[in-house]
N, C-alpha and C positions, 0 to 999 in steps of 0.2 A: 219245631223249636224245642219241645221237651227232650227229644233224643240228643240234640246238641248239648243242652245243659247237663244232662246226665253224663255224657261223655266228658264234659269239662270237669264235673265233680270227680270222676274216676281218676283222671290223670293228675288233678290237683292233689288228691289225697295220697297217691302213690309216689309222687315225686317232690313235693314241696317241703317236706319236713327235714330232709338231710341237707347239710351244706353242699354246695355244688362240687367242691373238690373231693367229697366223700362218695359221690354217686357213681356207681359202676358204669352207668350208661352215658357218661360224659367223658370222652377221650379226646383231648386236644393234641396228644402226641407231641408235646413240647415241654422241655424242662423249664423253660422260662415262664410258661403260662401258669404252672403250678404255684409259682412264687407270687402271683398277683394277689393283692389284698384289697377287698372291697368292704364297704360298710354293710356286711351281711347280717341278717337277723341272728341275734345271740341265742344262747341256749334257753334263756328265760322266755324269749318270744316264741321259740319253737315248742316249748312245753305248754305255753298258752294255746297254741294251735292244736296240739294233741288233746288238751282238755276240752276245747271247744268241740272237737269232733266227738268226744265221748258224750258230751251234753246232747248233741244232736242225735247220736245213736240211741240215747235213752229218752228221746222226746222231751228233753228239758229245754224247751224253746227259749223261755225268758233268760235262763242262765247262759245259754249259748250266745244269745244276742248281746247281752250286757258284756260278756267276756270279750266278744269280738270287737264291739265298739271301744271298749277300754284299751284293747291291744292297738287298734288303729290310732287312738289318741296318744298313747305313750310311746309307741315304737314305729309310728307310721313311716318314718324316713328310712328305716333299715330295709335292706334289699333281700329279696328272695329269688332264687334261680327258678325259671320256668322250665318245664320239660321240653325236650327237643320237638321241633315241628315236623320232623321226618317220620315216615311211616314205620321205619325199622327201629325207632326209639333212640337213634344215635344222631348226633349233629356236632360238627366242629364249631359252630357258632352257638354260644350260650347266652340267653337273654335273661336279664334281671329286672325286676320291677319293685317299687317301694311297697312295703306292707300295707299302706293305706290303699294302694291300687289293688293289691291282691285281696284285701278284705272286701272291696266292692265286688270283685269277681266271685268270691265265696258267697256273698249275699245273693248275687244274680243266680247262682247255681241252685239256691234254695227254691226257686220257682218250680223246678222239676223234682228236686230231691225231698223237700219238706216245705210245702206251701204254707203250712201253719206257722213255721218259723219266720218265713218272709212276711206274713201278715202281722206277726208280733213285732217285727222290726218296723214295719210301716206305721203301725199305731203309735210308735214312739216318735218317729221323725217326720211324718207327713205334715203335722200342723206347723212345725218350724220351717220346713222346706217351702210350704205354700206361702207362709208369711214373708219369707225372703224373696220368693219368686215375683210376687205382685209388684213391689217397688222396683225390683231389678229389671223386670220386663218393661215397665212404664218409663223408666229412666234410661233404658238401653245400657245398663251398667254391666259391661263385659266382665269386670273382675268379680262381681257378685254372682253373675250367671256361671262363671267358671267354678266358683266356690261351691255352688249348689251341685253342679255336675260332679265335682270331686268328692264332696262329703256325703251327698244324698243321691248318688247315682241311681239306685234302684227304687227310690221313693216315687210316688205318683207325680211328683213335680220334676223329677230328674230328666225325663224325656222332653218335657216342655222347655226346660232350660237349654238343653242341647239344640232343640229346633230353633229357638230364638238366637242362640249363639251362632249357629250356621248362617242365619239370615244377616246378622250384623257383620260377620266376617266376610261374607260375600260382598256386601256393600262397600267394605273397606278394601276390596281387592285382594284379600288374603285367602286365596282359593284352596290351598292345601288344608288350612285350618277349618274352613267351611266344610270341605268334603269330610274331614275327620269327624266333625260333630255329627253330621247326618248319617255317616256310615255306622256309627255306634248305636243307631236306633233299631237295627234289625240285622240278624245274621244273613238274610237274603241279599243284603246290600254289599256284602264283601265277598271276596274270593272264597270259594268252597274250601280251598286248602288252608285258609286262615281262620276258619270258624272255631277251631278248638284253641286258637292262640290269641284271640282278640276279645276284649270286653265289650259286650253289647247289652242293651237294655232287655230285660226278660219278657216284657209284655206291654209294649207301648200301644196306645190306642190311636196313634197318628195314622193317617191313611198312607199305605205303602205307595200308591200312585203319586201322591204329592212328593214323597221322599225321592223316588226314582227320577221324577221330573227335575227336581232341584239338583240332583247329582249330575244329570246330563247337562243342565244349564251351567254348572260350575265348569265342566270340562270344555264346553264350547267357549266360554269367556276366557278360560285359561289358555286356549289355543291347543287343545288336545283332542283333535277330531276323531281319532281312532277310539279313544276311550269313550267319547260321547256316543259314538255309534254302538258300542257294546252296551252302554247304559240305556240307550233307546231300545235295543233288543230286549233287555231285561224288562223295561216298561211294557213292551208289547206282550211279554209272557204273563206278567203278574197283574197288570191293570190296563189293558189296551183301550178301554173306554174312559179312563180317568180324564176329568176336565178341570180347568182352572184358568187363572190369569197370569200371563207372563209378559212383562214389558208393555203393559197397557192393552194387550190383546187377550181376548177370552176365547176358549174353545177346547178341543181335545189336545191334551199335552203332546201326544205323538205328532200331530200335524204342526202345532206351533213350534216345537223343537226341531222337527225336520226342516222346516222353512228357515229357522234361525241357523241351523248347522250349514245349510247350503249357502246362505248369505255370508256366513263367517269366512268362507274360503276366499272371499274377495276383500276382506278387511285388511287394512294396512297393518304392519307390525307395530306393536306398542312402542311409543316414543321412549327412548332410553336417555338417561342423563349423559351429558358430554364428558363429564369429569371422570377421572380415575383416582379414587380417593383412598385406597388401601391396597394391600397385596391382593391380587386377583381382581382388582377393579372395584369391588363392592363387597358388602358384608357376607353375601352368599358365596363369594370366592370364585365365581365363574362368569364374570362379566364379559360380554362380547361388544366390541365397538360397533356402532351403527353401520359403518362402511369401511372398506379398505382405503389404502392410500396409493395413488399412482406416483411412485417415487421418482424424483429427478436424479440426474447423474451425480450430483454432489449434495452433501448435507447443507441445510440452511445455516447451521451453526454446530460447533463441536467444542467441548471443553474437557480438560484433563481431569482424571480421577486418580486417587491413590491406588497403585497396584499392590495387591496383597499376595505375596508369593504362595503358590500351591505347596511349596516345599515345607511350609511351616507346620503342616499336619503330619502325624505319624501314620495315618491310615490313608492309603492311596485312594484317590477319587477316580470315578470312571467317567463322569460327565460334567461335573461342576467346575473343573479346571483342566488345564493342559500342562503337563509337567515337562514338555519339550522345552529346550532352552534356545534362546536367540542371542544375538549380540547385546541385547539390552537386559539379559538375565532371564530368570524364570517367568513364564507367563502366569497370570494371576487368577485368583478366584473370581467367579462371577457372582459377586455378593451384593450388588447394588440394585435396588428396586425403586425406581422413581415414581412419583405421582404427578398427575395433572389436576390442578385445582384452579378453576377459572382460567385466566390467561397465564398462569404460572406453572413452571415445572419445579418440583421440590424433590430433593434427594439428600439422604444422609450418607456420609462417607467415613464416619469415625465416631468417637466416643464423647465428644464435647459439643456444646452448642455451636461453637465455631465451625464444626464439621457438618452442620445442617445448612444446605445451600439452596438458594432459590434463583431461578432464571426466568426471564420473559420467554414465553413459548415461541413467539414469532421471531425474536431477535437473538435470544441467548444472553442478553445483558443481565448481569447480576441484579437481584432485587435488593440486596443488602451489601454494605461495605464488607468486602472479604477480609477477614482478620485471621484466618487459619494459616498454619504453616503451609509451605509448598506440599503438593500431594504426596510425594515420596517420603518427605520428612514425617508427615502424619502417619503413614503406614509403618515406617520404621520405629517411631516412638511408641506406638500403641502395641506393636508386636513385641517389643522389648519389655513392656510393662509386666507381662506374666512369665517371662522367660525363666525367672528364678524359681518358679513353682511347676515347671513343665518337664522336670527330669523324667517323670514316668510316662510322658507322652500327652498327646492331645487328641480328642475325639470330636470331630466336627469342625466347623469354621463359622465365623460370624456371618450373618446376613442382615443387611441394613434395610429395614422397612420403615414406613411411616404410615400414619393415618391422619387425614384432614377432615374436619367437620366444623361447620359453623364459624369459620374464621380462625379456628384453633388448630394447631398442629401438634400431634403427639409423637414423641420419639423416645427410644430407649437410649439413655446416655450412661456413661461410665463403662467399666469393663463389661463386655458382652457375654462372657462365660456365665453359665448357670450352675456350675459345680467346679470348685477348686480344691484339690486335696491339701490336707494339712502338711506343712513343711517344717522340719526341725530348724531350718536356717532362717526362716522369716515368716511373719504372719501374712496370709493372703490378703490382697487388697479387697475392699468392700465390693460387692457385686453391683451390677447396674441398677438403674431406677428409671421410672417413667417421668418425663418432663412434658408439661403442657406449655406451648409457646404461642404467643399472639403474632400471627402472620403479618398483621397490619401495623404492628408497633415494633419493628426491627427485632423480632424473635424474643420479645420480653417474656420472661418466665412468669407464668400465672400461678403454677403450683408444681410440686413434685410428689411422687408416690415412692417412698423409700421403705424397704423391708428390713432395714437394720435397726428397727425400733419396735416397740410394743404395738400390736400383739404378735409380731413376728420375731425377728432376731436372727441369730447366726444360722447359716445354712439355707436361708430363704432367698429365692431369686425370682425375677420377673421373666416369664417365657415370651420374650418378644414384645411387640407393640400392641396396645389394646385396640379393640373395635370401639367405635363411638356411635351411639344411637339414643335418641329420646332422653337426652340429659344424663346418660350413664356411659361409663367406660367399662368394658368387659375384657378381662385379661386372664390368662392362665398363670398360676403361680406354682412354684416348685420348691420343695424342701428336701434337703439331703440330710439324713441322720446317720447314725452308726450302722444301721441295718439296711435301709432301702431308700428309694426316692419316692416322695409323695407328690401327687398332682392334685391341684385345687383349681377351682374357678372362682373368680371374685368380681364384684361390681363396685365401682366407685362413682361418686357424683362428679359432674364436669365443672362445678363451680369452685370447689376447694380441694377436690381429690380425696374426699373422706370416704371411708369404707361404708358400703351399704349392706352387703352380705358377702359371705364366703362359704364355699361348699367343697368338702373333700370328695374326690372322685375315686382315686385308686392309688395304690402303692406297689412298687415292684423294684427289683434290682435292674439296673441299666447295664449296658454293655461296658461302660467305663468302670463300674463297680467301685466308685469312689476313689480310684487310684489315679485318675487322669483328669486333666482340665477338659471339661465338657462344654460344648456349645450346642444348645438345643433351641429351637424356635417352634414351639407347639402353639400355633395360632388358632384362635376360635373362628367359627363361622356362625352367622346369625341369619335366621329367616323366620318371618312371621311370629316374632316374639319368643323363639326358642333358640338357645345356644347349642351348638354341636361341637364336641371336643374330641379330636383324635389325639390320644395321649402318646401314641407311638410306642407304647409298651403294653399292648394286649387288649385294651378296651377302648370303645367309643361310647360317649355319654351324651344324652340330651338333657339340658337343664333349662328350666323356665327363666327367662331373663328378668321377669318382674321381681321374683323373690328367691331365686336360686333353688327352687324345688326340682329334684331329680325326676325326670319323666321315665327314663329307662337307661339301662347300661347293657351294651352287647360286647361280649368277649369273643374275639376272633382268633383263629389259629395263627400263632406266631411261627416264624421260621424256627425249625428245630435246632436244638443245641449243637448238633453236628454241623450246622450251617452258620454258626454264630459269627465266624470271621467274615463271611459274605454279608451278613446282616449288619455287622459293624461298619463295613465299607459303605453300605447304602446309607446308614445313619450319618456317616461323616460327610456325605456329599449333599447335593441339593435336594435329595429325597427328604431331608428334614423339614423342608417347607412344603408340607402336604396337609394343609388343613382340609377338613371335609368340604366338599363342594355340594351345594344344595340345589336341586332342580326338580320342580313340580312334584314335591312330596317324596323325593328320593334323597338319601344321604349317600353320596359317592365317595369312596375312600380308597387310598393306596398307602397304608401305613408303612413306615420305614422298617418295621420288624415283621413284615409279612411279604410273601412272594406272590401276591395276587392283587387284583383290583376287585372290589365288590360294592354292591348297592344294598342299603338297608332302607326299610320303610321309615320315613321321618316321624310318623305318628307313634310307631310301636317298637322300632328297633328290629323288626323281623327281617331276616335275610330275604332279599328279592332275587339276587343272582350273584355269582362269583365266577371269575375266570379260573381256569385250572391252575394248579401250582406251576410256577416257572414260565408260563406262557407269555407273560408280559414283563419278563426280566429286563432290567435297565430302565424302567419307567422312573422318571424324576418328578414330573408335574402332571396334574390334571388341569387342562387348560380351560375346559368348559364344554357345553353341549350345544351342538348346532346341527340342524337338518337330521335329527334323530340319532346323532352319533355323539358319544362321549369321546373327546379327543384327548389322548394321553401321549405325553412326549418324554423323551430322554435320549438314549442312544439313537432311537428312531422315533417314528410317529406311528401311533396305533389308533385306528377307528374302531370303537366298541359300540355295538347297538345298545342304546341306553335303556331299552325296555327288557332285553333278554340277556345282555352280557356277551353275546356272540361277537367274536372278532370278525369285523367286516373287511378290513384292509390293513396293510402295513406299508411303510416306506422307511428305508429301502426293503425290497421284498426278500432278499437273501441276507447274507451276513453284513453287507454294506461296505466291506473293506474299510477304507479310511473315512467313509462318509458317516459322521456322527453329529448328533445335536450339540449345540454350544449355547446354552441359555434357555430361558423360558420363552416359549412362543406366545401367540395371541390369536384369538378369534376376532374376525372383523367382517361384517356383512355375512356373506355365505362362504367366506374363505378362511383358511388357516395360514398364518405366517409362522414359519418354522426356521429358526436360525441354526446354521452350522458355523464353523470357524470362518469360512471364506465367503459365504453367500447366505441369502435368505430365500428359502423356497416358499411358494404360495400355492396352496392346494385347495381343491373343493372340499367342503365339510362333509360331503357324502362319501368320499373315498379318495384313493391315492391318485387323482388326476390333477396335474398342475394346470393352473388357470392363466399363468403368464410365465415368461422367462424369469429365472431366478435373479434376484437383486445382487449384483456382484459387488463385494465389499473390498476385495484386494486392490483393485485399481484406485480406490479412494484412500488407500492407506489405513483401512479400518478392519475390524474383526467383528464377528457376531457377539451377541450378548442377550441380556434380558430385554424383551420387547414390550412396549406399551403403544397403543394407538388411541389417540384422543384428539378431538377437535381438528380432524383432517391432518394430523401430524403423527409420524412414526418416530418413536424414540428408541434408540439402541444403547443400552447401558452395558458396555463392554468392561473388561477387567481394568482398563486404565483410561477410559474415555466415554463421555456421554455425548451422543450425536443425535441431531434432529433432522428429519427429512419431511418434505412435502412435495406437492406436484410442481411447484414453481422453481425450486432451487434457491440458492443463496441470494441474499440482497446485500446491499452495501453496508447496512447497519448491523449485520449479523456478527456474532462473536467469532473468535478465532476458529479457523478450520484446521484440520489435521495437517501436520507437516508433510 
């Protein structure tokens, strides 16, 4: 333990005091990355850190402790770059943590560097921490226990707070949060490669055997048998005879857990909700349907949608649209993403409340009186609205998503653009807003969230549709000023749409550089109380949903400036809909401005793996994780080992010729449904083996599109038509079928 803490002290002191962009050991090899602005610690905060180190060098313990506590109180939200985790001191991924977190790290290092200073700190905070712990533990107050762990981590009550947090989170089924709490109690509980990069308690008196046993229990209940086996091996090394009680049985932990692990292999899969309530199915953005659909030869119903021509954009798309022409004119963008909520299908097709449609899932009958214009009139009118300010071009295309929660439907209405350049000929129209609609009351508006008023104003935009959870709406905001684009995360209440908190994340120049109409949809992901934000301009951030407190920010290597045109092409296409996908403590990401897929540790932001540059070119969507594979789709389908990042399989294996993806696929049961223009392929989630004959669409007069499977029904949202399939085929009461 002492050697680890001394090593932590060494790299903290040598790397923490210079801003990240000034450190010679950080080379992102990207002109765009240099322009990224974060809320980094200012010169005053860095001067305080230097003064604290001088106090420690002079054995002025009291002065050092008071200065550090003061810095954490006044500048705790500012960010510090941590040193690279690689052995050679260089890393393309740079991790930032708040000063409050760094301060606890500095205090933990005192256990080895200056035990007298740590004792001086504990004399100050132990009485208060203990006074907070007693009622928090008795009342199972998660918020207060988290506050003790955040503010008094190295106190003599900090480890007890973490232990109790882990137990409560485990009971709530929040396995990643439970594991994170217990892993922070000893460096022996985390990977050796991470021991210099993670904050752990310096001298807990909790039994190591109890902690190892609980970590193995988390993995068993989570459905991670390989991880549980490794944790049982650790238990056998450090405390083979440790005993306790698990699930009402007492005995040696090793025997109890081995029996439970063996039994778990026969457990049924956890029941999943039948609904598909937001993009990606759920807040973690990687939902898989419980089972596939044995599709009949005709849809049970099909309704027209407004076709939005691909030719409207100035940057060619590679997968989101097909620019070939037919007798009917240009083929359109695949920009519609339906939901299934109860027995209803909900889809947005335009910028007004009349463009939010609902259909009965079984019959396709409209839920509300249809008052919108014919589909092609809607597309033409809304395309023309911005034509007067598009002389410099357009970057991206609208994507119409929705979120349903508790009988309320959330949509982005108004112009979908997030940046409109100033025009000498006319003022740009106001940007879009979030509307809350009552599904049961004919789409009655409950409230709106508009950014053209205080505390926002000109240049502010909503980045797509919010997530809804626990009485809050979470959404990314964007502000364009004269220099760069800022990204923020905000929370609003679901009763009146009032702001609860807002947090700046990053600022950078975008590919449009303020001269083009830009469409961006940077959607948030949410898992176990933490929001994950892929900004698509150089950073991914983790923000606590309760209060907006930043947990970490990781800067990833962007596409080099020499490849800017290629990156702009990706950003213009469906690659813009790439929220983080959260899976068992991993943050899986495929940003629009990067040429790789990578995984970060959800608790720390540490890089777990990355694919090599360019190996997964053409990826448009991360569909989900099944059978140990992350399924990524775009021009083709790629199976990536979720634990290592190794490419397991591809389809098609070669260049594919004319065979290309056409829309977002979906995971269902143990299968992957992948659409092309003419058919839907069905594969095993373990690799490129087809499990049935493709579903032929051309004989039905249909094309591929964005897929959803829910309640034994397959939905296909093509560029100009929404169709529903099940195993039985059409009934007499179904809506119109395709001509």
